[in-house]
C-alpha positions in Angstrom: -7.9 -16.9 4.1 -8.6 -14.2 1.5 -6.7 -10.9 1.1 -7.5 -8.1 -1.3 -4.6 -6.2 -2.8 -5.5 -2.7 -4.0 -3.2 -1.1 -6.6 -3.0 2.3 -8.1 -4.3 3.2 -11.6 -2.4 6.5 -11.7 0.6 6.7 -14.1 1.6 10.4 -14.2 4.3 11.7 -11.8 2.7 15.1 -11.2 3.6 17.6 -13.9 7.1 16.2 -14.5 6.1 14.3 -17.7 7.6 11.2 -16.0 5.7 8.0 -15.2 4.8 6.4 -11.9 2.5 3.7 -10.6 3.0 0.9 -8.0 6.4 -0.2 -6.7 7.1 -3.8 -7.8 8.9 -5.0 -4.7 6.1 -3.6 -2.4 3.7 -5.8 -4.4 5.8 -8.9 -5.0 7.3 -9.5 -1.6 3.9 -9.3 0.3 2.2 -11.3 -2.4 4.6 -14.2 -2.0 4.7 -14.0 1.8 1.0 -14.4 1.8 0.4 -16.8 -1.1 3.2 -19.1 0.0 1.3 -19.4 3.3 -1.8 -20.5 1.5 -3.6 -17.1 1.4 -5.8 -16.5 -1.6 -5.0 -13.0 -3.0 -7.3 -11.0 -5.2 -6.0 -7.9 -7.1 -8.1 -4.8 -7.7 -7.5 -1.2 -8.9 -9.7 1.8 -9.5 -9.8 1.3 -13.3 -9.3 -2.5 -13.4 -7.0 -4.2 -15.8 -3.2 -3.6 -15.8 -2.1 -1.2 -13.1 0.8 1.1 -14.1 4.3 0.2 -12.8 6.7 2.8 -11.4 9.6 2.6 -13.8 12.1 3.3 -11.0 11.0 0.1 -9.3 12.3 -1.8 -12.3 15.8 -0.4 -12.1 18.6 -2.9 -11.3 19.2 -1.5 -7.9 15.6 -2.0 -6.8 15.5 -5.8 -7.4 15.2 -8.4 -4.7 14.6 -12.1 -4.6 10.8 -11.4 -4.7 11.0 -9.2 -7.8 13.2 -11.7 -9.6 10.6 -14.4 -8.9 7.8 -12.0 -10.0 9.3 -11.3 -13.4 9.4 -15.1 -14.0 5.9 -15.7 -12.7 3.8 -15.8 -15.9 0.7 -16.7 -13.9 1.0 -13.7 -11.6 1.9 -11.3 -14.5 -1.3 -12.4 -16.3 -3.3 -12.0 -13.1 -1.9 -8.5 -12.8 -3.2 -7.6 -16.3 -6.7 -8.4 -15.2 -7.2 -6.7 -11.8 -10.8 -6.3 -10.8 -12.4 -2.8 -10.7 -12.4 -1.4 -7.2 -16.2 -0.8 -7.6 -16.7 -4.5 -7.9 -15.2 -5.6 -4.6 -16.5 -5.6 -1.1 -14.9 -6.0 2.3 -17.4 -8.8 3.0 -15.5 -11.0 0.5 -12.1 -10.8 2.3 -10.4 -11.2 5.6 -8.0 -8.3 5.1 -6.9 -5.6 2.7 -3.3 -4.6 1.7 -2.1 -1.5 -0.2 1.3 -1.6 -1.9 3.0 1.7 -2.4 4.7 3.6 -5.2 3.9 7.3 -5.8 0.7 6.5 -7.7 -1.6 6.1 -4.7 -0.8 9.7 -3.6 -2.9 10.9 -6.6 -5.7 8.4 -7.1 -6.3 6.2 -4.1 -6.0 8.9 -1.5 -9.2 10.6 -2.8 -10.9 7.6 -4.3 -14.4 7.3 -2.7 -14.6 3.6 -3.3 -11.2 3.0 -1.7 -12.2 5.2 1.3 -15.5 3.3 1.8 -13.7 0.0 1.4 -11.2 0.7 4.1 -13.9 2.0 6.4 -15.8 -1.2 5.8 -12.8 -3.3 6.7 -12.2 -1.3 9.9 -15.9 -1.5 10.9 -15.8 -5.2 10.3 -12.7 -5.4 12.5 -10.6 -6.8 9.7 -6.9 -6.0 9.2 -5.8 -3.0 7.0 -2.2 -2.9 5.9 -0.3 -0.4 3.8 3.4 0.2 3.0 5.6 3.1 2.0 3.5 5.8 0.2 0.3 3.7 0.5 -0.5 4.8 4.1 -1.6 7.9 2.3 -4.7 6.0 1.4 -5.7 6.3 5.1 -5.8 10.1 5.2 -9.4 10.6 4.2 -10.7 7.5 6.0 -12.9 8.0 9.1 -13.6 5.7 12.0 -17.1 4.9 13.3 -17.1 8.2 15.3 -16.2 10.3 12.3 -12.6 10.9 13.4 -9.6 10.3 11.2 -8.9 6.5 11.3 -5.2 7.2 12.1 -5.9 9.7 14.9 -4.2 8.4 18.1 -2.9 5.3 16.3 0.7 4.3 15.9 1.6 4.6 12.2 4.5 5.0 9.8 5.0 5.7 6.1 7.5 7.1 3.6 9.5 9.8 5.5 10.1 13.4 4.5 13.9 12.7 4.3 13.3 9.7 2.0 11.1 11.9 -0.3 13.8 14.5 -0.3 16.4 11.8 -1.2 14.5 10.8 -4.3 14.0 14.5 -5.1 10.3 14.5 -5.3 9.3 16.6 -2.3 8.2 19.4 -4.5 6.4 17.0 -7.0 4.1 15.0 -4.7 0.7 16.5 -3.7 1.7 16.1 0.0 4.3 14.5 2.2 3.1 11.3 3.9 4.9 11.8 7.1 3.5 15.4 7.6 0.0 14.3 6.6 -0.2 11.4 9.0 1.0 13.6 11.9 -1.4 16.4 11.0 -4.3 14.0 11.3 -3.1 13.0 14.8 -1.3 9.8 13.9 1.4 8.7 16.4 4.1 8.6 13.6 7.4 6.9 14.0 10.3 6.3 11.7 13.9 4.8 11.6 16.8 5.7 9.4 16.1 6.1 5.7 15.6 2.9 3.7 15.8 0.7 6.9 12.8 -1.7 7.6 10.2 -0.3 10.0 6.8 -1.9 10.6 4.2 -0.6 13.0 1.1 -2.4 14.1 -1.6 -0.8 16.2 -4.5 -3.2 16.7 -5.6 -4.2 13.2 -3.8 -1.4 11.4 -0.4 -2.2 10.0 1.9 0.3 8.2 5.5 0.1 6.8 7.9 2.9 6.2 9.5 2.1 2.9 10.2 -0.7 0.3 12.4 -2.5 2.8 9.4 -2.8 5.1 7.1 -4.5 2.7 7.9 -8.1 3.6 7.6 -7.3 7.3 4.2 -5.7 6.8 3.0 -8.9 5.1 4.4 -11.1 7.8 2.7 -9.0 10.5 -0.6 -9.3 8.5 -0.2 -13.0 8.2 0.3 -13.4 11.9 -2.9 -11.4 12.5 -4.8 -13.6 10.0 -3.6 -16.8 11.8 -5.0 -15.6 15.1 
């Protein structure tokens, strides 16, 4: 089984002068859920090389068993420094695709034509597509075979408006994930802030927040085993 992880290459948090990127826990937890089960994971990003890391995800309060393992995993850290360029990967090479969150994807992966085509290829080939926290934003420009938004009529979740408000970035982000998914016709659901919530509709799996990342990976693994 082969899964492609697509990470952001975007490092600037809007016009705040602060840094962003991918969220460590949302990368590490799914990575280990899958690789511990024997899945081969390939890493890619729009620009290739080392993807930027959201500094907030490295704060003491954001650490989990998976992140502690990640910081000691020299092999994975080296692998992360050498992600493949998104333009060099194709859906044909993999059994599924997974997008970790962090605020970075809101700026680059949402509008990235290569990412959009890639997800459309996975969907067309009837292969699982998974995304957690802010990463369901990567689905917003993706169309199905009929030209409709991929999320239209599908059960989805993603980072909530109230969670964005809690981190005081509602006025910084280019759009709110919850609002955008609903406007596109997604059947959006959520639970209390920061609680795990994973939604699967067919081959589409989404998670609400960092606490949902492991559950998204477990759901993806169960699909891959079928």
